[in-house]
C-alpha atoms as one frame of an Amber mdcrd trajectory, in Angstrom:
protein
  12.825-150.867 -29.070  13.853-154.471 -28.384  11.237-157.133 -27.637  10.788
-158.166 -24.089   9.827-161.587 -22.841   6.566-161.667 -21.089   6.683-164.508
 -18.667   5.539-163.735 -15.006   8.859-164.589 -13.739  10.678-162.263 -16.201
   8.267-159.434 -15.489   8.907-159.821 -11.737  12.663-159.754 -12.296  12.455
-156.667 -14.491  10.009-154.687 -12.625   9.833-155.620  -8.955  12.233-155.219
  -6.098  13.653-158.492  -4.598  11.779-158.100  -1.508   8.421-158.907  -3.371
   9.300-162.596  -3.910   6.823-165.117  -2.302   7.232-168.785  -1.667   3.507
-169.466  -1.983   2.201-170.745  -5.320   0.485-168.142  -7.445  -2.763-170.057
  -7.198  -3.060-168.603  -3.676  -3.079-165.092  -5.282  -5.796-166.113  -7.681
  -7.879-167.726  -4.906  -7.534-164.550  -2.806  -8.698-162.290  -5.682 -11.459
-164.700  -6.574 -12.742-164.888  -3.016 -12.732-160.997  -2.638 -14.363-160.350
  -5.925 -17.011-162.950  -5.693 -17.925-161.941  -2.091 -18.220-158.203  -3.055
 -19.987-158.737  -6.478 -22.313-161.503  -5.612 -23.389-160.510  -2.042 -27.171
-159.564  -2.188 -27.032-159.846  -5.925 -30.638-160.996  -6.054 -31.949-159.615
  -2.857 -33.702-156.494  -4.181 -36.050-155.665  -6.977 -35.013-154.383 -10.499
 -34.281-150.712 -10.337 -35.922-148.319 -12.736 -35.336-147.664 -15.437 -32.509
-149.543 -16.882 -32.720-152.849 -14.981 -36.287-153.329 -15.617 -35.835-152.460
 -19.249 -32.867-154.882 -20.025 -34.518-157.693 -18.047 -37.718-157.370 -19.899
 -35.973-157.399 -23.348 -34.367-160.661 -22.421 -37.469-162.191 -21.024 -39.377
-161.408 -24.224 -36.450-163.009 -26.284 -36.718-166.134 -24.131 -40.547-166.389
 -24.205 -41.373-166.384 -27.922 -39.894-163.131 -29.125 -37.388-162.615 -31.832
 -33.822-163.702 -30.829 -32.343-161.245 -33.337 -34.441-158.195 -33.047 -34.694
-156.849 -29.496 -38.298-155.916 -28.327 -39.437-153.979 -25.229 -43.081-154.258
 -24.268 -43.433-156.240 -27.559 -42.303-153.448 -29.866 -38.873-153.123 -31.561
 -36.194-151.615 -29.280 -32.790-151.180 -31.004 -31.057-148.548 -28.922 -28.410
-151.114 -27.989 -27.010-154.197 -29.728 -28.049-157.573 -28.259 -25.086-159.199
 -26.592 -26.225-158.431 -22.950 -29.832-159.467 -23.802 -28.519-162.777 -25.237
 -26.511-163.464 -22.087 -29.385-162.441 -19.744 -31.793-164.666 -21.548 -29.340
-167.588 -21.147 -29.155-166.845 -17.460 -32.849-166.763 -17.282 -33.155-170.089
 -18.980 -30.765-171.635 -16.447 -31.780-169.846 -13.212 -35.326-168.751 -13.938
 -36.758-165.287 -14.084 -35.158-163.859 -11.005 -33.260-160.699 -10.148 -30.216
-162.891  -9.419 -30.279-164.346 -12.905 -30.792-160.931 -14.432 -27.655-159.540
 -12.774 -25.457-162.571 -12.997 -23.936-161.726 -16.485 -22.988-158.247 -15.151
 -21.412-159.686 -12.046 -19.403-162.192 -14.104 -18.298-159.414 -16.448 -16.925
-157.596 -13.475 -15.117-160.582 -12.398 -13.586-161.040 -15.826 -12.410-157.479
 -15.770 -10.648-158.088 -12.507  -8.799-161.107 -13.766  -7.842-159.442 -17.127
  -6.439-156.525 -15.067  -4.563-159.137 -12.737  -3.050-161.111 -15.726  -1.990
-157.841 -17.363  -0.343-156.418 -14.159   1.334-159.835 -13.581   2.970-159.898
 -16.887   4.013-156.216 -16.960   4.845-155.449 -13.423   4.960-158.533 -11.261
   3.091-160.561  -8.727   2.789-158.033  -5.936   1.445-155.303  -8.337  -0.995
-157.739  -9.864  -2.436-158.848  -6.533  -2.941-155.301  -5.342  -4.294-154.086
  -8.726  -6.982-156.783  -8.737  -7.902-156.001  -5.116  -8.075-152.266  -5.693
 -10.287-152.747  -8.792 -12.679-155.257  -6.970 -13.023-152.606  -4.043 -13.411
-149.577  -6.131 -16.864-148.348  -5.151 -17.985-147.378  -8.597 -16.826-150.620
 -10.199 -18.222-152.749  -7.390 -21.711-151.095  -7.357 -21.980-151.344 -11.155
 -21.054-154.948 -10.917 -24.566-155.376  -9.472 -26.531-153.294 -11.871 -28.035
-154.721 -15.052 -26.684-152.311 -17.743 -24.397-152.761 -20.733 -21.559-150.630
 -19.169 -19.817-153.396 -17.151 -20.088-155.797 -20.062 -18.399-153.229 -22.300
 -15.897-152.435 -19.639 -14.719-156.062 -19.323 -14.362-156.479 -23.071 -12.634
-153.047 -23.674 -10.261-154.035 -20.760  -9.343-157.285 -22.392  -8.817-155.584
 -25.723  -6.686-152.740 -24.244  -4.374-155.020 -22.270  -4.076-157.636 -25.030
  -3.004-155.007 -27.564  -0.236-153.882 -25.196   0.846-157.352 -24.533   1.075
-157.949 -28.234   3.157-154.820 -28.662   5.511-155.859 -26.051   5.690-159.536
 -26.980   8.048-161.636 -28.923   7.919-161.689 -32.618   4.924-163.858 -33.591
   2.998-163.025 -30.550  -0.760-163.409 -31.080  -2.339-161.345 -28.246  -3.772
-159.006 -30.833  -6.314-161.701 -31.993  -7.699-161.807 -28.430  -8.051-157.999
 -28.629  -9.952-158.130 -32.056 -12.183-160.872 -30.726 -12.952-158.712 -27.596
 -13.630-155.698 -29.684 -16.004-157.568 -31.922 -18.059-158.682 -28.822 -17.698
-155.149 -27.305 -19.337-153.709 -30.457 -22.204-156.116 -29.940 -22.389-155.104
 -26.380 -22.664-151.336 -26.818 -21.861-150.345 -30.374 -18.762-148.798 -32.203
 -17.333-147.350 -28.939 -16.269-150.946 -28.132 -13.721-150.960 -30.885 -12.973
-147.132 -30.970 -11.561-146.983 -27.426  -8.965-149.658 -27.604  -7.945-148.578
 -31.165  -7.521-144.922 -30.207  -5.671-145.700 -27.031  -3.258-147.996 -28.881
  -2.704-145.401 -31.576  -1.959-142.696 -29.147   0.456-144.940 -27.193   2.311
-146.006 -30.272   2.451-142.497 -31.582   3.928-141.388 -28.194   6.582-143.955
 -28.644   7.308-142.863 -32.133   6.405-146.298 -33.633   3.387-145.487 -35.870
   5.295-146.570 -39.013   4.677-150.347 -39.460   1.970-150.390 -36.737  -0.670
-151.810 -38.994   1.550-154.732 -39.962   2.687-155.255 -36.483  -0.770-155.391
 -35.045  -2.204-157.337 -38.075  -4.529-154.467 -38.345  -6.278-155.437 -41.550
  -6.960-159.079 -40.671  -7.837-157.992 -37.137 -10.434-155.440 -38.062 -11.885
-157.886 -40.454 -12.303-160.401 -37.613 -13.818-157.604 -35.518 -16.221-156.777
 -38.289 -16.997-160.485 -38.898 -18.118-160.825 -35.342 -20.254-157.617 -35.093
 -21.357-156.708 -38.595 -23.981-159.334 -39.259 -26.331-158.072 -36.580 -26.132
-154.549 -37.724 -26.673-155.672 -41.339 -29.657-157.810 -40.252 -31.141-154.776
 -38.529 -30.868-152.516 -41.514 -32.423-155.089 -43.689 -35.307-155.963 -41.318
 -35.955-152.802 -39.364 -36.901-149.663 -41.490 -35.106-146.523 -40.327 -32.579
-148.517 -38.286 -29.586-146.705 -39.753 -30.878-143.187 -39.072 -32.059-144.107
 -35.686 -29.077-146.000 -34.448 -26.007-144.567 -36.129 -27.185-141.037 -36.641
 -29.460-140.597 -33.619 -27.808-142.781 -30.927 -24.241-141.933 -31.864 -23.752
-138.646 -33.793 -26.547-136.760 -32.146 -25.672-138.300 -28.763 -22.074-137.033
 -29.159 -22.709-133.586 -30.613 -26.276-132.415 -29.791 -26.564-131.154 -26.289
 -30.271-131.204 -26.542 -30.416-134.982 -27.357 -30.148-136.510 -23.768 -28.198
-136.426 -20.551 -26.091-133.261 -21.321 -23.465-132.416 -18.664 -20.459-130.134
 -18.513 -17.035-131.200 -19.916 -15.521-131.771 -16.452 -18.428-133.962 -15.301
 -16.300-137.154 -15.049 -13.527-135.712 -12.854 -15.427-135.478  -9.643 -17.172
-138.799 -10.641 -13.690-140.640 -10.720 -12.474-138.859  -7.579 -15.619-140.160
  -5.652 -15.943-143.489  -7.492 -12.432-144.499  -6.603 -12.700-143.594  -2.850
 -10.694-144.201  -0.702  -7.977-145.081  -3.103  -8.305-141.622  -4.775  -7.529
-140.034  -1.462  -4.167-141.477  -1.556  -3.191-140.106  -4.988  -1.581-136.834
  -3.806   0.761-138.869  -1.569   1.859-141.303  -4.230   5.241-141.121  -6.060
   6.620-142.947  -9.081   9.797-140.868  -9.431  12.040-143.541  -8.135  10.467
-146.431 -10.008  12.155-147.952 -13.087  10.761-147.003 -16.356   8.076-149.320
 -17.587   6.070-148.672 -20.728   2.995-150.456 -19.153   2.741-147.497 -16.786
   2.589-145.058 -19.689   0.042-147.240 -21.580  -2.300-147.414 -18.571  -2.044
-143.590 -18.288  -2.856-143.197 -22.059  -5.863-145.553 -21.740  -7.235-143.647
 -18.711  -6.818-140.345 -20.405  -8.065-141.234 -23.746 -11.224-142.804 -22.132
 -11.774-139.732 -19.933 -11.319-137.191 -22.740 -13.449-139.257 -25.192 -16.447
-139.491 -23.037 -15.899-135.878 -21.726 -16.107-134.585 -25.348 -19.405-136.221
 -25.948 -22.355-134.004 -24.850 -24.363-137.022 -23.420 -22.969-138.131 -20.244
 -23.971-140.801 -17.596 -21.888-141.913 -14.607 -21.257-145.433 -15.775 -19.950
-144.446 -19.037 -16.537-143.812 -17.449 -16.168-147.346 -16.235 -13.616-148.455
 -18.750 -11.186-145.863 -17.289 -11.216-147.717 -13.912  -9.077-150.786 -14.557
  -5.996-148.886 -15.943  -6.298-146.531 -13.013  -6.331-149.459 -10.595  -3.022
-150.593 -12.184  -1.575-147.109 -11.701  -2.716-146.831  -8.150  -1.246-150.343
  -7.309   2.076-149.239  -8.840   2.109-145.978  -6.844   1.395-147.827  -3.635
   3.942-150.555  -4.235   6.558-147.873  -5.073   5.968-146.210  -1.688   5.686
-149.311   0.399   8.586-151.239  -1.191  11.009-148.841  -2.665  12.972-150.016
  -5.650  16.546-151.280  -5.020  19.259-148.517  -5.439  16.607-145.796  -5.330
  16.769-142.797  -3.032  13.645-144.140  -1.179  15.294-147.429  -0.464  17.863
-145.576   1.702  15.256-144.427   4.155  12.259-146.075   5.980   9.126-146.815
   4.034   7.548-143.520   2.735   5.369-142.382   5.622   3.430-139.886   3.439
   1.330-142.765   2.062   1.693-145.576   4.623   1.099-143.536   7.854  -1.574
-141.290   6.441  -3.799-143.866   4.871  -5.205-144.873   8.238  -6.307-141.452
   9.209  -7.699-140.844   5.819 -10.001-143.781   6.261 -10.959-142.567   9.704
 -11.779-139.074   8.407 -13.831-140.634   5.614 -15.675-142.612   8.208 -16.331
-139.583  10.338 -17.696-137.762   7.320 -20.093-140.596   6.549 -21.355-140.732
  10.213 -21.898-136.906  10.122 -23.838-137.226   6.883 -26.023-139.821   8.496
 -26.694-137.618  11.566 -27.628-134.768   9.284 -29.790-137.001   7.012 -33.055
-135.031   7.746 -31.473-131.969   6.334 -30.693-133.453   2.876 -33.086-132.697
   0.025 -32.680-136.121  -1.454 -34.632-138.896   0.368 -31.928-141.536  -0.259
 -29.807-140.351   2.701 -32.474-140.709   5.126 -33.578-144.042   3.817 -29.943
-145.283   4.076 -29.249-143.624   7.338 -28.760-146.819   9.478 -26.468-148.420
   6.869 -24.455-145.284   6.725 -23.788-145.339  10.426 -22.551-148.982  10.035
 -20.407-147.920   7.113 -18.877-145.106   9.097 -18.172-147.605  11.936 -16.399
-149.875   9.504 -14.186-147.116   8.220 -13.287-145.988  11.763 -12.273-149.518
  12.742 -10.489-150.190   9.515  -8.695-146.845   9.764  -7.454-147.677  13.205
  -6.255-151.183  12.231  -4.544-149.746   9.155  -2.732-147.163  11.193  -1.680
-149.685  13.627  -0.102-151.933  10.910   1.786-149.166   9.158   3.064-147.799
  12.510   4.496-151.162  13.300   6.023-151.148   9.710   3.871-154.083   8.566
   3.354-152.770   5.116   1.670-155.801   3.648  -0.618-156.119   6.487  -1.593
-152.451   6.148  -2.535-152.778   2.587  -4.524-155.920   3.346  -6.286-153.891
   6.056  -7.293-151.224   3.531  -8.590-153.795   1.100 -10.476-155.786   3.664
 -12.063-152.491   5.006 -13.317-151.630   1.589 -14.580-155.149   1.053 -16.637
-155.248   4.252 -17.752-151.648   3.566 -19.104-152.708   0.044 -20.862-155.787
   1.566 -22.512-153.485   4.165 -23.324-151.188   1.293 -25.727-153.925   0.019
 -28.126-152.955   2.830 -28.241-149.450   1.400 -29.889-150.845  -1.788 -32.323
-152.891   0.384 -33.306-149.828   2.415 -33.634-147.539  -0.693 -35.322-150.121
  -2.935 -38.772-148.459  -2.792 -37.230-145.200  -4.078 -35.775-146.961  -7.191
 -37.871-150.031  -7.748 -41.585-150.890  -8.455 -41.000-154.531  -7.825 -43.272
-154.854  -4.972 -46.085-152.935  -6.708 -45.729-155.114  -9.923 -45.790-158.308
  -7.956 -48.921-157.172  -6.098 -50.648-156.524  -9.344 -49.541-159.972 -10.674
 -51.201-161.584  -7.619 -54.333-159.467  -7.128 -55.187-159.084 -10.882 -53.397
-161.823 -12.776 -55.585-161.427 -15.903 -56.273-157.682 -15.937 -55.367-155.247
 -18.637 -52.513-153.091 -17.536 -52.352-149.415 -18.238 -49.361-147.114 -17.361
 -50.454-143.405 -17.249 -47.837-140.900 -18.699 -44.910-143.036 -17.586 -43.937
-146.520 -18.727 -42.824-148.526 -15.718 -40.100-150.701 -17.200 -40.238-153.613
 -14.812 -44.063-153.940 -14.877 -44.190-156.307 -17.873 -41.285-158.344 -16.514
 -42.961-159.126 -13.081 -46.473-159.600 -14.586 -45.479-161.343 -17.841 -47.919
-159.187 -19.718 -47.845-156.287 -22.302 -48.637-152.761 -20.974 -50.865-150.098
 -22.528 -49.178-146.690 -22.390 -51.214-143.383 -22.158 -49.152-140.222 -23.025
 -45.582-139.826 -24.358 -44.020-142.895 -25.770 -40.426-141.805 -24.816 -38.013
-144.624 -25.650 -40.829-146.883 -27.116 -41.538-144.187 -29.796 -39.382-145.838
 -32.517 -40.859-149.338 -31.922 -44.410-147.901 -31.751 -43.884-146.480 -35.244
 -42.962-150.012 -36.370 -45.839-151.741 -34.760 -49.049-152.548 -36.722 -51.093
-152.794 -33.572 -49.756-149.502 -32.025 -53.314-147.998 -31.889 -54.331-150.601
 -29.330 -51.414-150.221 -27.067 -50.458-146.456 -27.242 -53.055-143.961 -26.312
 -52.597-140.172 -26.803 -55.165-138.681 -24.410 -57.400-139.223 -21.404 -60.518
-139.751 -23.551 -59.050-142.986 -24.945 -58.059-144.144 -21.373 -61.514-143.489
 -19.910 -63.101-145.281 -22.898 -60.995-148.392 -22.305 -61.490-148.021 -18.481
 -65.268-148.442 -19.009 -64.937-151.713 -21.089 -65.731-155.023 -19.688 -63.073
-157.040 -17.959 -60.594-156.245 -15.230 -58.320-153.243 -15.931 -55.385-152.023
 -13.662 -54.243-148.454 -14.017 -50.809-147.427 -12.702 -50.768-143.721 -12.103
 -49.049-140.971 -10.020 -50.920-139.935  -6.838 -51.535-136.360  -8.013 -52.844
-137.539 -11.429 -55.049-139.939  -9.686 -56.563-137.151  -7.546 -57.264-135.131
 -10.685 -58.956-137.996 -12.582 -60.568-139.712  -9.461 -64.205-138.506 -10.125
 -64.022-139.558 -13.828 -62.648-142.924 -13.084 -65.556-143.866 -10.745 -65.346
-146.621  -8.192 -62.090-148.410  -7.923 -59.892-150.524  -5.506 -56.399-149.696
  -4.426 -54.226-152.848  -5.464 -50.938-151.455  -4.431 -48.936-148.335  -3.767
 -45.237-147.694  -3.856 -43.542-144.285  -3.678 -45.817-141.933  -5.581 -47.312
-144.633  -7.699 -50.770-146.049  -7.223 -52.208-149.229  -8.863 -55.888-149.208
  -8.937 -58.365-151.868 -10.126 -61.781-150.884 -11.609 -64.744-152.435  -9.765
């Protein structure tokens, strides 16, 4: 296949209809995407407490790194914690050092990662499809609910997604570039950082997707040389390997725990953790991409000119979906790396319907009403469904629906209004305004969704309880009974004694020389400590407190949140 030049103008000429040209500078597009993404990702970013368990865990690891702990070996509750590589912890610790120990600082690296992913998608689409596609692809990604929600949650998944997206798209641009293109080096750099963010999957996904795509093209022969594979993988290893080598040298049992337990067992052992059926991610993608996913049955690419970027995005999305579906351990955020290529495909389908390609059959008739005219009613139906769910909130078994009831009514109203405006735009054949109406509807909806987190905070966070303990008993010993509250040491700045199962602290507890003082196996040890001099705060579930109340003697209630009670010995 002949090489194709990659300038944005050339891509626009090759891939877009003439009607897509714009006299406005491209900086306007960048500013629009930036404004939309920043508004959606950063609104209410620090307004609610750290959610259990992940946010409290990752924030505390970064806090301990910043306040005297090892910068190389992650620690949680002051014992070794090596389930994940350290890149997110390093970035969060830097954020803490600049902005202080706040929820905003904790989530800032994740929000920035989401922003990077949007612009990586925009640049790729600009070079491979053209300006109109790029603007819409970036807007779709920024307003995809699953992506936007995870942009405000402190986990490793968004950082991994941003780096894998850069690697995937850079490998394609290298494949399609002129002789001497150097995009692949950006990809290998991103893969090295992705491995430091979440392990070998950060390199495996881009490599596997590119291999499948090149094989589909019948171009496997010579691919290693074309992509500078040996030197590139050496660069990836040079970035990521030193930390893993340091762990194997400094932490006994690291290889077996991390590589065997956290990867092979997580992939193949259904009893290890988070086991779900093979099809788990299909409904997750359908729901996580709403309302854009509702439009898929109406989209058509049959009249669009061939573009290898379309096939590449399909390969990346399918490879990511299949790879994570084959693993027995599944969690909703794992599928995030599939969202950016799907956003590109959705943008391509929408543009194909709204602005038919010159000389195509669709160009000989009015814009395809299947997508344009039906998108408004679909938004309206979606809004009606949300309002009905809010009305029926008392009948749901989960408490989240009832807690978010008022916000759901507001979200439903936004969808009804947005659906009406969208329908009006498309009925008057204002295609661009109609697509903008959908994007703005989703943007406002996601901003309103921030109040859902505020209203449901007490169901997912023990921030208020931990803050109350820090104020009422600033020097007390802290004990967690039968469940380690991840955010408790973060908000109090103190190590916590754990009574009962060690769960994720088990590996670190086996490494700790003082484990006997901080990990208790039974109630007798708890009661013995409870009777010692000095203030002691016990955080315990209400039913367990009722069972042990007589044996604990006199105490004061410091705080309560959900089913948790924090009591102070008199």
